[in-house]
N, C-alpha and C positions, 0 to 999 in steps of 0.2 A: 924169431919165432915166438918167444915169450912176450915181447912187446906187443907184436900184432895180436896174439891171443888175448892179452889183457884188454886191448882197445875193443876187440870184438866183444868180450864179455861185458865191458862197461856199456856197450850199445844193446845189450839183452841177447847176444847170440851165444850159443854153446858150441865150442869147438872140440871136434873128435881127436883122440889121441893120435899121435903120429903113426903113420903106417896104415890107418883104417882105410878101407876102400871106399866106404860109403859114409862120409862125414854126416853128422846129425846136426841140423840147424832148426833152432825154435825161435819164434819172434814173440816178444812180450809186449809189442805195442798194441793197444786196443784199437779196433776199428773205429773210425769217426764218421759220422753222416755229415758232409758239408752242407753248409746253407747254400742256397741258390745264388748264383752270381748276381751282384748288384744289390744284395739285401742290406738295408742299413736301419738302424734304430732311429726312430723320429723323435727329436728331442726339441724341436722348434716348431711353433705353429705353422701348419700348411697355409698355402695361399687362401685368403679369406673367401668364404662361399656364402656370404650373406646375400639375402635377397630381398632387402628392404628399400633399394633405391630404384627399382623398376618392376614392371609387370613381366616377370621372367618368361611367362608362357605366351606373351603376345608376339606375333610375327606379322609380316606384310601380307596384305590381301592377295589372294591367288591371281596370276595373270591370266590372259586369254588362253584358250586351249588351241595348241597348234598341232597340225598333223605331223606324225613322225617324218622325218626327212625334209620338213619344210620350216626350219627354225628361221626367225626374222633376221635379215641381213644386219651385220653389225652387232648382234646379241652375243652375250656369253655362250649361250646354246649353240649358236652357229659356229663359233670358234671351236667348241668342242666336237661338233659334227664334222667340220673340216679336218680335225686331227684324226677322226675315225674311231676314238674310244673315249668313254667316260672314265676318268681316273678317280678311284674312290679309295680312301683310307679306312681300313677295316681291322678286325681282330682275328687272330687265328687260335686263341686258347679259351674262348668262352663258349662252352658247349651249349647248344641250342640257338645261340645268337650269331656267333662268328667263330668257326673252329675248322680245323684241317681234318677232313675225314682220312683216317688212317689206311682205309682200304683203297681209296681212289686218289688221295693226294690232293683233292679238290677242296676249296674254301665252300662251307655250307653254313646254313643257319638263317634265322629270321631277318637279321640286319642284312645279310648278304642278298636274300631276295628282295628286300625293300630297295636296295641299291640297284638291282637288276631291273625292277620296275621303272626306275628313272632312266635308265638306259634304254629300255623299251620305248619310253615316251619320246625320246630324241631320235633314236634310230629305227625304231620298229623291230629292233632285235635286242633281247635281254643279254645277249652274250657279247655285245660290243662294249666291253668293260674291261678295265685294268685294275684289278684288285691289289692293293698295296698295303702291306701289313704295317701298321704304326702302333707303337707303345702309347699308352694312355697319356703319358707326359708329353708326347710329341704331337698330339692332336691339333692343338692350337698352332704351333710352329708350322706344321705341314700345310695348313690352310693359308697362313699368312705369307708363306714363301711361295706359294703357288705350286708345291709339289703335288698336291691333289686338289680336284675340283670340290669334292664333298668328303665329309667324314661321316660314316654310318657305323658307330662303334659304341653303342651303349653310352652315348654322350649326354650327360645330365646338363640341363639348361640352368645356368645361374646368372645373376646380374654381373658378377665379377667376370665371367666368361664372355657375356655379351659386349664387354668393353673392347674385346679383342677380335671376336668373330661374330658372325650373324648365325641365327638359328632358324630352322623351319618351325612350323607349329609342332606340337607334341604328337608323337606316333605311338608312344608306349609310356605307361606310368608303372614304375616300380617302387618297392618299399624297402628301405634298408633293414636288414635283420642280421642274425647271428648264425654261424654254423659251428657246431662243436661235436666232439665225440659223444656218442651215446653213453649215458651213465656218468658224464663228467660233472654234473652238478651245475653247469652253466645253463641258465635259463632266463636271463634278462640281462639288460645293459648294466644294472646294479651289480650283477655277479662278475662282472669283468674287472672290477677295481683293482684287484691284485694279480690280474692274469696277463699273459702275453698274447697280443692280438695282432693278426696280419691283415694288411690291405695293400692294394696297389698304389704305387707313387703317382701323384698327379690326378687322383680321384677325389670327388666329393665325400667319400667314405672316410678318408683319413681325417678330413677337417671335422666330421661329426664325431668321430672317436676321440680326437684330441680335446673336444669341448666337454667331454664327460668329466664329472667330478664325483669321486676321485678318478684321475686318469689312469687307464691301463698302460702297460709298457707296449709300445707300438713299433712294428716293424713294416717298413715299405719295401715292396718287391717290384719286379717288372710285369708279372702276369699272375692271374689268379690260380693257374695250376701251380705256380711256385708256392702260393700260400697253401694249397692243398698237400704238396709235398712236405712242407714245414710242419703242418699239422699231424700229418702221418708219421713223421720222424720224432714228434715229441718236442719240436723246437719252439712251437706256439701252442696255445691252448685253445684258440678260436679264430675265426675269420669273420669279417663283418663287411658286408656290401649289399648290393641290391638283391632282393629275394630271387629274382630270375637267374642271376648269375650263380648264386649259392645252390639253387635246384639243380642247375647243370653239373655243379661239383658233386653234389649228393647222389646224383645218377651214376657217377664214377666210382663211388665208394660207400658201400652198404653200412660201414661203422660209424658214419656221421649223420647229423640230422640238423634241420632248421629249428631254431628255438627263439623265444621271446617275441614281443610285440614290435611294431614298426619303430624305428629310429628316426623316420622321416621318409617323406615321398620324394622320388627321384623321377622328374618328367624327362624322357628322352627326346632329343630333337636332332635333325640332321645339320652338322656344322658346315658352314659356307663362309667364304671370304666376304668381309664387310663391304668390299667394293662392288660386289656382284648383286645388286638388288634385283635385277632381272632374273637371276638363277634362284634367288630366294623365292620369288613369286612363281617361277616355273615348277620348283619342287613343291610349293604349297598347292599348286593346281593338281599335280600328280597324287599327292597324299589326299586331297579332297575327293579325287576320282576313286582312289582306293577304298576310302570309307564308304562312298555311295554305291559302287558296283560289286562289293563283296570281296574284293581282293584281299583287303586287310584281314577279314575273317578266315578267308582261305589259307592265308599264310600263317595265321595264328594256329589253325587246326593242323597245319602240316608240322610246325616246329614246337608249339607250346602247349599242345593238347594235355600234356602231363600235369600242367599247372592248374587244370581246371577247365571248365567250359569257357568258350570264348566270351569275353565281356564285350560291351560296346566299345568301339574304338573311342580314344580320347577326343573330346570335342574341341575343335580349333578355336583359338582366340585370336582375332586380327586387330591391328592397330591403325591401319589406314588402307 
């Protein structure tokens, strides 16, 4: 009994005297908020995101306009039509762009509706679509392996990425900014020098942060909601990524705010397998139609009105 009591005392427990009917137990271990699974400190430069070797926003000219259900034989679109579903890689953790509605369990957002417009163009039905959640770091592999036909997931176009996958024309322009607790004193990139900053692994946001001088302590996670949890738990001092993503996080927590000027412009494009030029041209035709017929503005007003009045859609740039 004495040996067992000593062991329990060593572990921080109090043992009641023999004969007591209600032993008293107290725990001296302080609660700890665990970091999200997969969190890692970034100590090496992420994949280069330089954009000096190409015109990163240029994409193939739009193809002809095909009637839904009448895709040209032998085309990538015909193969998708025969399968019966357009398979699209999306996000489920970015409020406003791609997130799971807790009330319905359905994926919703600006990116989700852009993907549905492409399904509508192929099938005449926006619901003929298979939405598959992919992490930011898995976007390129998912396209290269053929797991998905498209990636519509706040996918910034860079020259480095264009070596591995093709992109549509730009369908949205974002600016990288900072999200911090109100009253934190963080108000610019310069004020991050001795701070802990969170970003998602596999994004251009990490590359921009790593290039800061002096460099903050960087943590990479799997999703932006993981960053928000770490900020709320005091495990990081700030989050930095595209302003539209940060605005979605700020809508979920009134104690945080967007601060500072832009760290860089992030043009979003739809990712496509490099071997499928016909699908690139088809998607560019859909995006062109969306700009012209008011669909782009309608989707903006549905999901992004809180960011301000609808701007003009990004002007496309074609290379052949």
